[in-house]
Each structure stands twice: as C-alpha cells, then as structure tokens.
C-alpha positions in Angstrom: 108.0 83.2 78.9 109.3 84.8 75.6 110.0 88.4 75.4 107.4 88.4 72.7 104.7 87.2 75.0 106.0 89.3 77.9 105.7 92.5 76.1 102.3 91.7 74.2 99.1 93.2 75.2 99.2 95.7 78.0 95.7 96.6 77.4 94.6 93.0 77.6 96.7 92.8 81.0 94.7 95.8 82.2 91.4 94.0 81.3 92.7 90.8 83.0 93.4 92.7 86.2 90.2 94.6 86.1 88.2 91.3 85.7 90.2 89.9 88.6 89.1 93.0 90.8 85.5 92.4 89.6 85.4 88.8 90.7 86.9 89.6 94.0 84.3 92.4 94.6 81.6 89.8 94.2 83.5 87.6 96.7 83.2 90.4 99.2 79.5 89.8 99.3 79.6 86.3 99.5 81.8 86.4 102.6 79.5 88.9 104.2 76.6 86.4 103.7 78.7 83.4 105.0 79.7 85.6 108.3 76.2 87.3 108.8 73.8 84.4 107.8 75.8 81.3 108.5 78.2 82.1 111.3 81.4 81.1 109.6 84.7 82.8 110.8 86.8 84.7 108.4 89.8 82.1 109.1 87.4 79.3 108.3 86.3 81.0 105.0 89.9 81.8 104.0 90.9 78.4 104.4 88.5 76.7 102.2 88.6 79.4 99.8 92.3 78.9 99.1 92.2 75.0 99.7 89.5 74.6 96.7 91.3 76.9 94.5 94.6 75.1 95.2 92.9 71.8 94.3 91.4 73.3 91.0 94.9 75.1 90.1 96.8 72.0 90.9 94.6 69.8 88.6 95.2 72.2 85.7 98.7 73.5 86.1 100.3 71.0 88.4 102.4 69.1 85.6 103.5 72.6 84.1 105.3 73.7 87.2 108.9 74.6 86.2 110.6 73.0 89.3 114.0 74.3 88.5 113.1 77.9 88.2 110.6 77.3 91.3 113.7 76.5 93.4 115.4 79.9 92.5 112.6 81.8 93.8 111.2 79.4 96.5 111.7 82.1 99.3 109.9 84.7 97.4 106.9 82.3 96.7 106.9 81.5 100.3 106.7 85.1 101.6 104.4 86.1 98.8 102.0 83.3 99.6 102.0 84.0 103.4 101.3 87.9 102.4 98.5 86.6 100.2 97.0 84.5 103.0 97.4 87.4 105.4 95.8 90.2 103.3 92.8 88.1 102.5 92.2 87.2 106.2 92.6 90.6 107.3 90.3 91.8 104.5 87.7 89.0 105.7 88.1 90.0 109.2 87.2 93.7 108.3 84.1 92.5 106.5 83.1 90.7 109.5 82.9 93.8 111.5 81.8 96.6 109.2 80.3 94.8 106.1 81.9 94.3 102.5 82.0 98.0 101.2 84.5 99.8 103.3 87.0 97.2 103.9 87.2 96.4 100.1 87.7 100.1 99.6 90.5 100.6 102.0 92.1 97.2 101.0 92.4 98.1 97.4 92.5 101.9 97.2 95.5 102.2 99.7 97.9 99.8 97.9 98.2 101.9 94.7 99.6 104.7 96.8 102.2 102.4 98.8 103.1 100.8 95.6 103.7 104.0 93.5 105.8 105.4 96.4 108.0 102.2 96.4 108.3 102.1 92.5 109.2 105.9 92.5 111.9 105.4 95.2 113.3 102.5 93.2 113.1 104.3 90.0 110.7 101.9 88.5 107.8 104.4 87.9 108.0 108.0 86.8 105.8 110.3 89.0 104.4 112.5 86.2 101.1 114.6 86.3 99.0 111.7 84.7 99.8 109.1 87.4 99.3 111.6 90.2 96.0 112.5 88.8 95.0 108.8 88.7 96.2 108.3 92.4 94.3 111.5 93.3 91.1 110.3 91.8 91.5 106.8 93.5 92.0 108.6 97.0 89.3 110.9 96.5 87.0 108.1 95.5 87.9 106.3 98.5 87.3 109.1 100.9 83.7 109.8 99.4 82.6 106.2 99.8 84.1 105.7 103.2 83.1 109.2 104.7 79.2 108.4 105.1 80.2 105.2 107.1 79.9 105.8 110.8 77.9 106.5 114.0 76.0 104.1 116.2 77.7 104.7 119.5 80.6 103.4 121.4 80.3 99.7 120.4 79.8 100.5 116.8 82.8 103.0 116.9 85.1 100.3 118.2 84.0 97.8 115.5 84.4 100.6 112.8 88.0 101.1 114.2 88.9 97.6 114.4 87.4 97.0 110.9 89.4 99.9 109.5 92.6 98.5 111.3 92.2 95.2 109.6 91.5 96.7 106.4 94.6 98.8 106.5 96.8 95.9 107.4 95.2 94.0 104.3 96.2 97.0 102.2 100.0 96.9 103.5 100.2 93.0 102.7 98.3 93.4 99.5 100.8 96.1 98.3 103.8 93.9 99.3 102.4 90.9 97.6 101.7 93.0 94.3 105.4 94.2 94.3 106.6 90.7 93.7 103.8 89.0 91.9 104.6 90.3 88.6 108.2 88.9 88.9 107.0 85.6 90.0 104.4 85.7 87.1 107.1 86.1 84.4 109.5 83.7 86.0 107.3 80.8 86.4 104.3 81.7 84.2 100.9 82.9 85.4 99.2 79.4 86.0 102.2 77.9 87.9 102.9 80.9 89.8 99.3 81.2 90.8 99.1 77.5 91.8 102.3 77.7 94.1 101.0 80.9 95.9 97.6 79.5 96.5 99.0 76.1 97.8 101.3 78.1 100.2 98.4 80.2 101.4 96.1 77.2 101.9 98.9 75.6 104.1 99.2 78.7 106.0 95.4 79.0 106.8 95.4 75.2 107.7 97.3 76.1 110.8 94.0 77.6 112.0 93.0 73.9 112.6 95.2 73.9 115.6 92.7 76.4 117.2 89.2 75.2 115.8 88.4 72.5 113.4 88.0 73.3 109.7 85.1 71.3 109.0 83.4 71.3 105.7 79.9 73.2 105.8 76.7 71.4 106.0 73.7 72.5 103.8 73.7 73.2 100.0 73.7 77.2 100.1 76.9 77.5 102.2 78.7 74.7 100.2 77.7 76.5 97.0 79.2 79.8 98.2 82.5 78.0 99.3 82.9 76.5 95.9 82.1 79.8 94.4 84.8 81.5 96.6 87.3 78.8 95.7 86.8 78.1 92.0 85.8 81.8 91.0 87.4 84.2 93.2 90.6 82.2 94.1 91.5 79.9 91.1 90.0 82.1 88.3 90.6 85.6 89.7 94.0 85.0 91.0 95.1 83.5 87.6 93.7 86.6 85.9 95.7 88.7 88.4 98.8 87.0 87.8 98.2 87.2 83.9 97.9 90.9 84.2 100.7 91.2 86.6 103.2 90.1 83.8 102.1 92.8 81.7 101.5 95.7 83.9 103.6 97.8 86.2 103.0 97.5 90.0 101.1 100.9 90.0 99.0 99.9 86.9 98.2 96.4 88.4 96.9 98.0 91.8 95.0 100.6 90.0 93.3 98.3 87.6 92.0 96.2 90.4 90.2 99.2 92.1 87.4 97.6 90.2 87.0 95.4 93.2 85.9 97.9 95.6 83.5 99.6 93.1 81.9 96.2 92.5 81.4 95.6 96.2 79.8 98.9 96.6 77.6 98.7 93.9 76.5 95.1 94.5 76.1 95.8 98.2 73.6 98.6 97.2 71.8 96.5 94.7 71.5 93.1 96.6 72.0 94.0 100.5 69.9 97.2 100.3 72.8 99.4 101.6 72.3 102.9 100.9 74.4 104.6 98.3 74.6 108.4 98.5 75.6 110.9 95.9 79.0 111.3 97.3 79.5 107.4 97.0 78.3 107.6 93.4 80.7 110.5 92.7 83.6 108.3 94.4 82.7 105.5 92.0 82.8 107.8 89.1 86.2 109.0 90.0 87.5 105.5 90.5 86.4 104.7 87.0 87.8 107.8 85.6 91.2 106.8 87.3 91.0 103.4 85.5 90.1 104.9 82.1 93.0 107.2 82.4 95.3 104.2 83.3 94.0 102.3 80.2 94.8 105.2 77.9 98.3 105.4 79.3 99.3 101.6 78.9 97.8 101.5 75.4 99.5 104.7 74.5 103.0 103.4 75.6 105.4 101.2 73.6 105.2 97.7 74.6 108.0 97.1 77.1 108.6 94.9 79.8 107.2 96.1 83.1 110.0 96.9 85.9 109.4 94.6 89.0 111.5 94.7 92.1 
C-alpha cells in the first residue's frame, strides 16, 4: 500500500468503520432470531458465519494475498484470527442469555476505553480533553442503556451475570484484535488481511465439530439468515472494518464502531418490541455525539499515518 493511499481519507475511514458497525448491529438481531426461534447454538452460528464469509472473501481476494508479506506477520494473523473468533463467540453467548442490546453495548463500548489506555501508555494517542469527552460520552451512553436491564428473580440474575461476563470477555478480545488489525491491513491490504483473518476464525470455530456436528440448517428462513450473516456481517462488514482500520487510530476505530450497539438497540425496539426508555434514548444521543466529535477530530487533523502497535 502506497503512502498516498495510506494517508488518504480519514473521514472515509471513519465512514467505513461506522458502516461496519451498522452491519454488525443488524447481525445481533439475526443471531437473536436464530437462537430464540430456531434453537441454534452460538458456536454453530459463529462457524457458519465465518465459513461463508471466508468462502466469499477467498473468491474475491484469494489470488491477491501477498504470501511473502504474509509469512512475516503469520503469527500475528493467527493470534488476531483466534481473537476475532473468540470475541464473536462470546458476543453470541451473551446474546443467547440476555438478548442482543446489552451484550452489543458492552462488547463495543468497553473496548474504546481499553484501547485508549494502551495507546496512551504506548505514546500512540494524546489524552486531550476532546478524546476524554468522546470516551466519557461512550461510557455514559453505555450506562444509560444497560441500567434499565435487570430484575426477574435469581434465575434471571444468574443469566444476566453470565451474559455480562461473556460480553466483557468479548470486549477484551475485541480490543486486542483492534490493536493489531490496522497494522495487518496496512501490511497485507484490507481485502487480503480480512480474508486471512476470516479463514483462521473459521478454522478455529470448526473445532466445535469435535463436540457437536456443524450441519447446514434445514429450511429457507434459517438458511437465508446464515447467508446474511456470512456475506453481509462477516465478509462485507469485516472488509469495511479493515479498510477503516488502515486509516484511523485504534481509539478512532473502536469509537466509530459504536454505531453497532446503537443500531442493535434501535432495531431491537423497532422490530422485536423491546421497550426503549428515555434514558436509553439519551444514551443513544450521547453515543452519536461522541462519534460526531470524533468525525470533526479526524477531519481537522492533517492526513498522517495512524500509529499501530
């Protein structure tokens, strides 16, 4: 990738990352439908999502993989692919227990804080008042949306704790994945990097076959949902994420994908009939305000290469 291409268009990178977040937010509802209405397990859904995405990406980018450069970052690709499989699986396990909204919020709103702390410690991000305000808006928005969720007795409380635990694990893995994804995208190119990571994730999830068969679902509705997850929320969304990763800092990338929890919450209210209170609406406004400030920040800066670990 040339320096001109690397430095160009941080605003487009932000838009691309937001687009990935939006597509992932729609996927949260699809997973909820597959679990609640069709009885599929999160591991089963994760495998077919990555497997379909890998086939699509290999068909498009397979011949463009720079094998010489890939050998130099093979270890990073392996670890990042495993982290990608892990954070998606934990996210789906959280959705299985407490629905799509809260796991998506935790899994996406916690990483910006973790990533920023690492970036500041490494000297890759300057902790100024503006970025603190963006993070504060993200945390406040998360708290407002999560706060109304609860109650229902001991069984519900146990399910809530398990769902939150899986969501936090997803957030930690996603933060680690984000910290290296930009470097892989600039080294290999967005398409080849996404392809390699998705193949690794699919192979990792294929190990689930040792526990339970990974059969292709029967019936048109679940098959259509699986194809949507694989083509749209894996291949297309991950490609958009990688493209944005090469043009944004780690903090900017994680904040941009906060569109995902906002999408999940709004669609849960519109399509699944989940109540959306005034506090949750305020939380959504805070999240969008943070992304708007981030957009002004990246477009106001001179075009320079983002710093990655």
